[in-house]
C-alpha angles and dihedrals in degrees: 000000000000090000091050092051091047094052091046090052093048091048091053087051088052092051091050089072103267090112103159094044093041093051092048092053093043092051092046092054092050092049090060092068100031129102103192133141110238127192112187137203100006111175113238096173145012096268119090093236093053097098134127140189124224122208119191139161116281114294093251090065097043124130131153097246102074119123114255127224121193110196124198112199125216134229108145090282088283106076146029137078133215096250090066093067104062088121090065092050092046092054096050098039086057087057091053102265132134103226127208121194115185130190121226135192114269141195133317090030093040136050129186124315099021094085091049088053091052089053092052090051091051092051091048093050090048092051092053099040112025096096089071088062098046100268132129110238091205093057103055117149129188128212135168144171125230108318087010089055089052090051093049093044091053090052090050093052113025105064098193094085099054092037087068086066097043093259136110132211087263089068082075103079092203142344130218121186127191117205093341123184093212100155109021130135115228116244104154111091095239092050091048087055093048097047104021158146099075094243088061095060097091088061091063098046112094097207090067090066102047105119107144101278098093130114118245113275138208110204117196127191139168117236089217093054106130096174104056118029120234088231086081089064095042096051094049097046092046091052092048093048091049092063094044101267105138095217119155137214127206124194116199110206097210104039130103132200091275103031092057086064095046092046087075088075102095093228093055102053099107092114100038148013098226097138092046092046094050093044092050092046094051097043091044089059090051091051090051092048093051091048091051091051091051091050091050094050115107 
């Protein structure tokens, strides 16, 4: 109970606006009780910022058949670092996943599509190397929050980025986005610099690339989100459903842009079931995949 109260207090501190300090304290409190294997700063490309961390169950329980979750964090394309998201890795490792959290180049050093290209390189590296860390390279899932959801959504729809690595969006077994700005038009000056000029905007809107070769998606959004409009979720899932992709959207009545992310922490799920919904979605796709393989067997 003391741990639950501590995490709740730290999360309230995080929501108050002290995000970096709040995340540091929150992650520190979770690490006290965790027993995960962590491999840090693995290089997934030639550039100095192209590094990722891998979290997996304790070495004694390792095998090479665990589902893999690649998580892209948000931060308006201009902030964030992989170390801040231990709490995401902790939640999914406890559910049996190997979790990969990559860094990517951000504004002002980066403009679109550099960070999308970083994401594609991270997925390709994971596909080639994750077995060494206990993961199943055929069961790679992608998730992201906010700008990270946009990044993941682009990789799941616009095939050009993964094709450079000999992959396709269908090498992503499933995608789940939290509060993703999939189809927005930049208006804030920094975002105009990141994605502009205006004629470039169609290239960064995921709905323009939905053509039938996408993995299934689970799109999650908070009804109280006043930063990213829920229309982003609605437009994308409608476009996917229209071409026969049975993707799903869930709207949580009490969640905001930040609390939808924090609700993944098991002790903070009073207002949602985000972790459970994502876990069931991913593992449901594995079950379908295994059933299909059995049916195809001679």
